[in-house]
N, CA and C atoms as a LAMMPS dump frame, in Angstrom:
ITEM: TIMESTEP
0
ITEM: NUMBER OF ATOMS
420
ITEM: BOX BOUNDS ff ff ff
-5.0000000000000000e+02 5.0000000000000000e+02
-5.0000000000000000e+02 5.0000000000000000e+02
-5.0000000000000000e+02 5.0000000000000000e+02
ITEM: ATOMS id mol type element x y z
1 1 1 N -11.785 13.836 -217.992
2 1 2 C -12.964 13.158 -217.501
3 1 3 C -12.742 11.652 -217.616
4 2 1 N -12.909 10.955 -216.535
5 2 2 C -12.786 9.497 -216.514
6 2 3 C -14.044 8.896 -217.142
7 3 1 N -13.858 8.036 -218.133
8 3 2 C -15.027 7.45 -218.798
9 3 3 C -15.325 6.036 -218.282
10 4 1 N -14.874 5.751 -217.077
11 4 2 C -15.148 4.47 -216.445
12 4 3 C -16.631 4.202 -216.258
13 5 1 N -17.443 5.244 -216.314
14 5 2 C -18.888 5.082 -216.166
15 5 3 C -19.497 4.286 -217.316
16 6 1 N -18.728 4.028 -218.366
17 6 2 C -19.267 3.301 -219.519
18 6 3 C -19.054 1.797 -219.428
19 7 1 N -18.477 1.307 -218.331
20 7 2 C -18.158 -0.121 -218.227
21 7 3 C -19.395 -1.01 -218.232
22 8 1 N -20.474 -0.549 -217.651
23 8 2 C -21.724 -1.317 -217.672
24 8 3 C -22.89 -0.36 -217.868
25 9 1 N -23.995 -0.898 -218.333
26 9 2 C -25.194 -0.082 -218.517
27 9 3 C -25.652 0.503 -217.185
28 10 1 N -25.592 -0.276 -216.137
29 10 2 C -26.026 0.217 -214.818
30 10 3 C -25.168 1.39 -214.349
31 11 1 N -23.852 1.283 -214.482
32 11 2 C -22.962 2.404 -214.099
33 11 3 C -23.247 3.626 -214.976
34 12 1 N -23.501 3.374 -216.246
35 12 2 C -23.819 4.458 -217.174
36 12 3 C -25.093 5.171 -216.723
37 13 1 N -26.136 4.41 -216.411
38 13 2 C -27.395 5.009 -215.969
39 13 3 C -27.196 5.815 -214.687
40 14 1 N -26.455 5.265 -213.751
41 14 2 C -26.211 5.98 -212.493
42 14 3 C -25.467 7.286 -212.739
43 15 1 N -24.445 7.234 -213.582
44 15 2 C -23.672 8.436 -213.868
45 15 3 C -24.516 9.483 -214.594
46 16 1 N -25.265 9.046 -215.597
47 16 2 C -26.025 9.977 -216.432
48 16 3 C -27.212 10.605 -215.702
49 17 1 N -27.581 10.074 -214.567
50 17 2 C -28.659 10.673 -213.776
51 17 3 C -28.129 11.321 -212.496
52 18 1 N -26.806 11.385 -212.374
53 18 2 C -26.197 11.989 -211.178
54 18 3 C -25.927 13.48 -211.41
55 19 1 N -25.508 14.134 -210.357
56 19 2 C -25.176 15.557 -210.465
57 19 3 C -23.793 15.793 -211.082
58 20 1 N -23.149 14.726 -211.544
59 20 2 C -21.861 14.859 -212.233
60 20 3 C -22.05 15.308 -213.688
61 21 1 N -23.285 15.262 -214.173
62 21 2 C -23.575 15.677 -215.547
63 21 3 C -24.468 16.916 -215.517
64 22 1 N -24.475 17.673 -216.598
65 22 2 C -25.319 18.881 -216.646
66 22 3 C -26.814 18.543 -216.54
67 23 1 N -27.588 19.522 -216.111
68 23 2 C -29.041 19.346 -215.944
69 23 3 C -29.727 18.852 -217.209
70 24 1 N -29.337 19.377 -218.374
71 24 2 C -30.007 18.975 -219.608
72 24 3 C -29.781 17.498 -219.919
73 25 1 N -28.661 16.929 -219.504
74 25 2 C -28.416 15.498 -219.692
75 25 3 C -29.302 14.7 -218.735
76 26 1 N -29.387 15.136 -217.489
77 26 2 C -30.244 14.437 -216.515
78 26 3 C -31.702 14.481 -216.947
79 27 1 N -32.161 15.64 -217.424
80 27 2 C -33.556 15.746 -217.882
81 27 3 C -33.815 14.786 -219.03
82 28 1 N -32.902 14.742 -219.991
83 28 2 C -33.045 13.841 -221.13
84 28 3 C -33.104 12.393 -220.647
85 29 1 N -32.196 12.022 -219.778
86 29 2 C -32.092 10.636 -219.311
87 29 3 C -33.269 10.226 -218.433
88 30 1 N -33.85 11.176 -217.724
89 30 2 C -34.96 10.835 -216.826
90 30 3 C -36.187 10.346 -217.595
91 31 1 N -36.267 10.643 -218.874
92 31 2 C -37.425 10.251 -219.679
93 31 3 C -37.185 8.99 -220.508
94 32 1 N -36.03 8.353 -220.347
95 32 2 C -35.7 7.198 -221.182
96 32 3 C -36.323 5.908 -220.656
97 33 1 N -36.831 5.106 -221.586
98 33 2 C -37.321 3.763 -221.25
99 33 3 C -36.124 2.813 -221.215
100 34 1 N -36.332 1.573 -220.83
101 34 2 C -35.244 0.594 -220.792
102 34 3 C -34.583 0.429 -222.159
103 35 1 N -35.398 0.306 -223.191
104 35 2 C -34.834 0.159 -224.546
105 35 3 C -34.087 1.408 -224.983
106 36 1 N -34.604 2.581 -224.64
107 36 2 C -33.935 3.827 -224.988
108 36 3 C -32.607 3.962 -224.255
109 37 1 N -32.558 3.495 -223.012
110 37 2 C -31.294 3.518 -222.264
111 37 3 C -30.243 2.686 -222.986
112 38 1 N -30.621 1.493 -223.426
113 38 2 C -29.686 0.611 -224.13
114 38 3 C -29.193 1.276 -225.405
115 39 1 N -30.108 1.897 -226.144
116 39 2 C -29.743 2.576 -227.386
117 39 3 C -28.798 3.755 -227.093
118 40 1 N -29.157 4.58 -226.115
119 40 2 C -28.344 5.746 -225.776
120 40 3 C -26.966 5.321 -225.281
121 41 1 N -26.907 4.26 -224.503
122 41 2 C -25.635 3.725 -224.017
123 41 3 C -24.744 3.349 -225.198
124 42 1 N -25.278 2.632 -226.162
125 42 2 C -24.514 2.267 -227.36
126 42 3 C -24.048 3.479 -228.134
127 43 1 N -24.915 4.475 -228.253
128 43 2 C -24.562 5.709 -228.954
129 43 3 C -23.415 6.438 -228.248
130 44 1 N -23.477 6.512 -226.931
131 44 2 C -22.44 7.213 -226.176
132 44 3 C -21.111 6.465 -226.216
133 45 1 N -21.131 5.142 -226.228
134 45 2 C -19.895 4.368 -226.324
135 45 3 C -19.179 4.729 -227.624
136 46 1 N -19.915 4.757 -228.713
137 46 2 C -19.327 5.115 -230.015
138 46 3 C -18.823 6.557 -229.982
139 47 1 N -19.644 7.463 -229.47
140 47 2 C -19.266 8.883 -229.423
141 47 3 C -17.998 9.1 -228.616
142 48 1 N -17.886 8.422 -227.498
143 48 2 C -16.706 8.589 -226.657
144 48 3 C -15.452 8.016 -227.307
145 49 1 N -15.605 7.055 -228.189
146 49 2 C -14.461 6.519 -228.933
147 49 3 C -14.01 7.481 -230.029
148 50 1 N -14.916 8.346 -230.462
149 50 2 C -14.594 9.293 -231.537
150 50 3 C -13.935 10.577 -231.047
151 51 1 N -13.982 10.832 -229.763
152 51 2 C -13.479 12.112 -229.267
153 51 3 C -12.361 11.94 -228.246
154 52 1 N -11.508 12.949 -228.208
155 52 2 C -10.482 13.033 -227.165
156 52 3 C -10.959 13.921 -226.027
157 53 1 N -12.134 14.523 -226.218
158 53 2 C -12.632 15.508 -225.264
159 53 3 C -14.025 15.153 -224.756
160 54 1 N -14.132 14.156 -223.893
161 54 2 C -15.463 13.784 -223.398
162 54 3 C -16.176 14.923 -222.665
163 55 1 N -15.437 15.782 -221.986
164 55 2 C -16.077 16.91 -221.298
165 55 3 C -16.734 17.849 -222.308
166 56 1 N -16.065 18.078 -223.439
167 56 2 C -16.674 18.938 -224.455
168 56 3 C -17.852 18.242 -225.126
169 57 1 N -17.783 16.922 -225.274
170 57 2 C -18.921 16.176 -225.821
171 57 3 C -20.15 16.404 -224.945
172 58 1 N -19.975 16.349 -223.631
173 58 2 C -21.108 16.592 -222.741
174 58 3 C -21.626 18.016 -222.9
175 59 1 N -20.729 18.936 -223.16
176 59 2 C -21.134 20.323 -223.363
177 59 3 C -21.998 20.458 -224.615
178 60 1 N -21.599 19.838 -225.728
179 60 2 C -22.374 19.979 -226.967
180 60 3 C -23.656 19.158 -226.948
181 61 1 N -23.782 18.261 -226.004
182 61 2 C -25.037 17.518 -225.894
183 61 3 C -26.217 18.45 -225.661
184 62 1 N -25.95 19.657 -225.162
185 62 2 C -27.062 20.586 -224.927
186 62 3 C -27.789 20.928 -226.227
187 63 1 N -27.092 20.892 -227.36
188 63 2 C -27.746 21.122 -228.652
189 63 3 C -28.257 19.807 -229.233
190 64 1 N -27.484 18.77 -229.123
191 64 2 C -27.83 17.489 -229.744
192 64 3 C -29.077 16.874 -229.11
193 65 1 N -29.178 16.901 -227.798
194 65 2 C -30.291 16.24 -227.12
195 65 3 C -31.624 16.955 -227.32
196 66 1 N -31.591 18.169 -227.824
197 66 2 C -32.83 18.894 -228.108
198 66 3 C -33.487 18.412 -229.397
199 67 1 N -32.736 17.686 -230.19
200 67 2 C -33.23 17.219 -231.484
201 67 3 C -33.688 15.769 -231.388
202 68 1 N -34.414 15.357 -232.402
203 68 2 C -34.775 13.952 -232.535
204 68 3 C -33.707 13.344 -233.439
205 69 1 N -32.634 12.845 -232.861
206 69 2 C -31.503 12.356 -233.637
207 69 3 C -31.508 10.83 -233.692
208 70 1 N -30.841 10.284 -234.71
209 70 2 C -30.785 8.828 -234.846
210 70 3 C -29.364 8.287 -234.779
211 71 1 N -28.377 9.172 -234.767
212 71 2 C -26.979 8.737 -234.776
213 71 3 C -26.14 9.822 -234.114
214 72 1 N -25.698 9.563 -232.902
215 72 2 C -24.945 10.561 -232.143
216 72 3 C -23.625 10.908 -232.818
217 73 1 N -22.977 9.94 -233.443
218 73 2 C -21.721 10.205 -234.146
219 73 3 C -21.956 11.171 -235.306
220 74 1 N -23.063 11.003 -236.014
221 74 2 C -23.399 11.929 -237.102
222 74 3 C -23.637 13.34 -236.544
223 75 1 N -24.304 13.43 -235.432
224 75 2 C -24.551 14.74 -234.822
225 75 3 C -23.242 15.403 -234.392
226 76 1 N -22.283 14.605 -233.959
227 76 2 C -20.96 15.151 -233.628
228 76 3 C -20.296 15.698 -234.896
229 77 1 N -20.422 14.967 -235.991
230 77 2 C -19.869 15.406 -237.278
231 77 3 C -20.518 16.733 -237.684
232 78 1 N -21.83 16.804 -237.578
233 78 2 C -22.539 18.043 -237.92
234 78 3 C -22.113 19.189 -237.009
235 79 1 N -21.896 18.881 -235.749
236 79 2 C -21.495 19.899 -234.778
237 79 3 C -20.214 20.6 -235.224
238 80 1 N -19.316 19.852 -235.852
239 80 2 C -18.072 20.465 -236.319
240 80 3 C -18.338 21.532 -237.379
241 81 1 N -19.375 21.361 -238.166
242 81 2 C -19.692 22.337 -239.208
243 81 3 C -20.65 23.415 -238.732
244 82 1 N -21.578 23.055 -237.886
245 82 2 C -22.648 23.968 -237.495
246 82 3 C -22.483 24.523 -236.084
247 83 1 N -21.318 24.387 -235.517
248 83 2 C -21.044 24.804 -234.148
249 83 3 C -21.412 26.264 -233.947
250 84 1 N -22.41 26.527 -233.104
251 84 2 C -22.819 27.917 -232.886
252 84 3 C -21.773 28.758 -232.158
253 85 1 N -20.787 28.116 -231.586
254 85 2 C -19.745 28.853 -230.874
255 85 3 C -18.482 29.004 -231.7
256 86 1 N -18.503 28.507 -232.932
257 86 2 C -17.385 28.655 -233.876
258 86 3 C -16.06 28.164 -233.287
259 87 1 N -16.08 27.034 -232.679
260 87 2 C -14.871 26.433 -232.093
261 87 3 C -13.981 25.905 -233.212
262 88 1 N -12.707 26.211 -233.176
263 88 2 C -11.779 25.786 -234.224
264 88 3 C -11.494 24.29 -234.181
265 89 1 N -11.323 23.747 -232.992
266 89 2 C -10.941 22.354 -232.849
267 89 3 C -12.135 21.446 -233.113
268 90 1 N -11.87 20.331 -233.747
269 90 2 C -12.909 19.351 -234.024
270 90 3 C -13.238 18.568 -232.763
271 91 1 N -14.481 18.212 -232.626
272 91 2 C -14.904 17.337 -231.535
273 91 3 C -14.429 15.91 -231.798
274 92 1 N -14.2 15.589 -233.061
275 92 2 C -13.789 14.246 -233.473
276 92 3 C -12.27 14.164 -233.531
277 93 1 N -11.728 13.068 -233.029
278 93 2 C -10.279 12.855 -233.066
279 93 3 C -9.777 12.959 -234.505
280 94 1 N -8.605 13.543 -234.72
281 94 2 C -8.043 13.603 -236.075
282 94 3 C -7.918 12.214 -236.714
283 95 1 N -7.592 11.21 -235.914
284 95 2 C -7.433 9.855 -236.448
285 95 3 C -8.755 9.232 -236.897
286 96 1 N -9.88 9.791 -236.477
287 96 2 C -11.193 9.249 -236.84
288 96 3 C -11.942 10.15 -237.812
289 97 1 N -11.385 11.337 -238.099
290 97 2 C -12.092 12.31 -238.927
291 97 3 C -12.378 11.78 -240.334
292 98 1 N -11.386 11.18 -240.996
293 98 2 C -11.581 10.696 -242.372
294 98 3 C -12.692 9.643 -242.421
295 99 1 N -12.708 8.772 -241.447
296 99 2 C -13.741 7.734 -241.374
297 99 3 C -15.131 8.366 -241.253
298 100 1 N -15.273 9.347 -240.381
299 100 2 C -16.56 10.03 -240.202
300 100 3 C -16.944 10.809 -241.452
301 101 1 N -15.971 11.458 -242.052
302 101 2 C -16.253 12.233 -243.256
303 101 3 C -16.751 11.318 -244.376
304 102 1 N -16.101 10.195 -244.547
305 102 2 C -16.521 9.225 -245.563
306 102 3 C -17.947 8.732 -245.295
307 103 1 N -18.231 8.479 -244.055
308 103 2 C -19.525 7.914 -243.681
309 103 3 C -20.659 8.936 -243.715
310 104 1 N -20.38 10.178 -243.33
311 104 2 C -21.456 11.14 -243.1
312 104 3 C -21.532 12.309 -244.071
313 105 1 N -20.537 12.524 -244.892
314 105 2 C -20.519 13.717 -245.743
315 105 3 C -21.737 13.801 -246.668
316 106 1 N -22.065 12.715 -247.344
317 106 2 C -23.198 12.752 -248.276
318 106 3 C -24.506 13.066 -247.555
319 107 1 N -24.71 12.437 -246.416
320 107 2 C -25.927 12.717 -245.639
321 107 3 C -25.955 14.174 -245.197
322 108 1 N -24.832 14.671 -244.732
323 108 2 C -24.754 16.065 -244.308
324 108 3 C -25.114 16.997 -245.461
325 109 1 N -24.546 16.74 -246.64
326 109 2 C -24.823 17.602 -247.792
327 109 3 C -26.291 17.519 -248.209
328 110 1 N -26.903 16.359 -248.111
329 110 2 C -28.329 16.241 -248.44
330 110 3 C -29.181 17.042 -247.465
331 111 1 N -28.828 16.982 -246.195
332 111 2 C -29.633 17.654 -245.18
333 111 3 C -29.364 19.151 -245.071
334 112 1 N -28.125 19.57 -245.355
335 112 2 C -27.765 20.962 -245.091
336 112 3 C -27.295 21.744 -246.303
337 113 1 N -27.333 21.158 -247.491
338 113 2 C -26.866 21.871 -248.678
339 113 3 C -27.654 23.158 -248.888
340 114 1 N -28.955 23.111 -248.651
341 114 2 C -29.758 24.315 -248.831
342 114 3 C -29.346 25.415 -247.856
343 115 1 N -28.9 25.034 -246.68
344 115 2 C -28.426 26.017 -245.704
345 115 3 C -27.085 26.589 -246.146
346 116 1 N -26.19 25.712 -246.608
347 116 2 C -24.846 26.134 -246.985
348 116 3 C -24.822 26.931 -248.279
349 117 1 N -25.701 26.569 -249.23
350 117 2 C -25.607 27.167 -250.559
351 117 3 C -26.818 28.013 -250.94
352 118 1 N -27.728 28.267 -250.048
353 118 2 C -28.919 29.056 -250.347
354 118 3 C -28.546 30.494 -250.691
355 119 1 N -29.166 31 -251.729
356 119 2 C -28.98 32.388 -252.137
357 119 3 C -27.509 32.784 -252.217
358 120 1 N -26.727 31.969 -252.889
359 120 2 C -25.279 32.212 -252.977
360 120 3 C -24.981 33.574 -253.589
361 121 1 N -25.738 33.972 -254.599
362 121 2 C -25.486 35.269 -255.223
363 121 3 C -25.826 36.413 -254.283
364 122 1 N -26.93 36.284 -253.58
365 122 2 C -27.344 37.351 -252.669
366 122 3 C -26.4 37.47 -251.48
367 123 1 N -25.74 36.378 -251.143
368 123 2 C -24.853 36.378 -249.989
369 123 3 C -23.381 36.52 -250.36
370 124 1 N -23.083 37.033 -251.537
371 124 2 C -21.686 37.126 -251.971
372 124 3 C -20.846 37.922 -250.971
373 125 1 N -21.397 39.012 -250.474
374 125 2 C -20.654 39.802 -249.494
375 125 3 C -20.412 39.024 -248.219
376 126 1 N -21.404 38.275 -247.78
377 126 2 C -21.256 37.472 -246.565
378 126 3 C -20.203 36.39 -246.775
379 127 1 N -20.152 35.813 -247.993
380 127 2 C -19.145 34.801 -248.287
381 127 3 C -17.746 35.391 -248.183
382 128 1 N -17.582 36.588 -248.674
383 128 2 C -16.287 37.251 -248.596
384 128 3 C -15.936 37.509 -247.136
385 129 1 N -16.915 37.979 -246.35
386 129 2 C -16.675 38.215 -244.93
387 129 3 C -16.278 36.926 -244.226
388 130 1 N -16.955 35.814 -244.548
389 130 2 C -16.626 34.532 -243.923
390 130 3 C -15.231 34.079 -244.326
391 131 1 N -14.884 34.257 -245.58
392 131 2 C -13.559 33.844 -246.045
393 131 3 C -12.472 34.647 -245.329
394 132 1 N -12.73 35.916 -245.155
395 132 2 C -11.762 36.755 -244.443
396 132 3 C -11.666 36.315 -242.986
397 133 1 N -12.797 36.059 -242.365
398 133 2 C -12.819 35.671 -240.956
399 133 3 C -12.131 34.336 -240.73
400 134 1 N -12.153 33.435 -241.706
401 134 2 C -11.577 32.117 -241.529
402 134 3 C -10.124 32.025 -242.007
403 135 1 N -9.554 33.122 -242.52
404 135 2 C -8.189 33.116 -242.998
405 135 3 C -7.212 33.063 -241.829
406 136 1 N -6.447 31.968 -241.693
407 136 2 C -5.55 31.833 -240.542
408 136 3 C -4.361 32.783 -240.573
409 137 1 N -4.103 33.399 -241.714
410 137 2 C -2.957 34.301 -241.845
411 137 3 C -3.251 35.711 -241.339
412 138 1 N -4.526 36.006 -241.083
413 138 2 C -4.868 37.351 -240.632
414 138 3 C -4.432 37.554 -239.178
415 139 1 N -3.94 38.735 -238.852
416 139 2 C -3.411 38.989 -237.496
417 139 3 C -4.484 39.192 -236.44
418 140 1 N -5.758 39.164 -236.795
419 140 2 C -6.803 39.405 -235.795
420 140 3 C -7.729 38.24 -235.662
């Protein structure tokens, strides 16, 4: 995907409201005010610098744009952990992962620790199943 649409705010707005993007992106963008456009443009510039896969970033926007988010890069970081499709590859470039982890790990743990560690004793069997499922040495 050519990211030339990010060269100016006007090109960005035209691209983000065109049929080149998914419907959920157009719907989101159609409701933006001038200030929101500027904010979203800045967020997308950062997000596109963090990923090698802009097409996949647009795909995961279907989950991110449904939320009231304040930092698109943080949502990309969360997506790597909470990906409902269990994608192995990170949305974030390997060269930028440590930087994102340093910046966002504490916030992620504050927001999602209860999800990750809730009822650990009751879920012991599920933990074993997850560990088995994530073992790269298994033939299946």
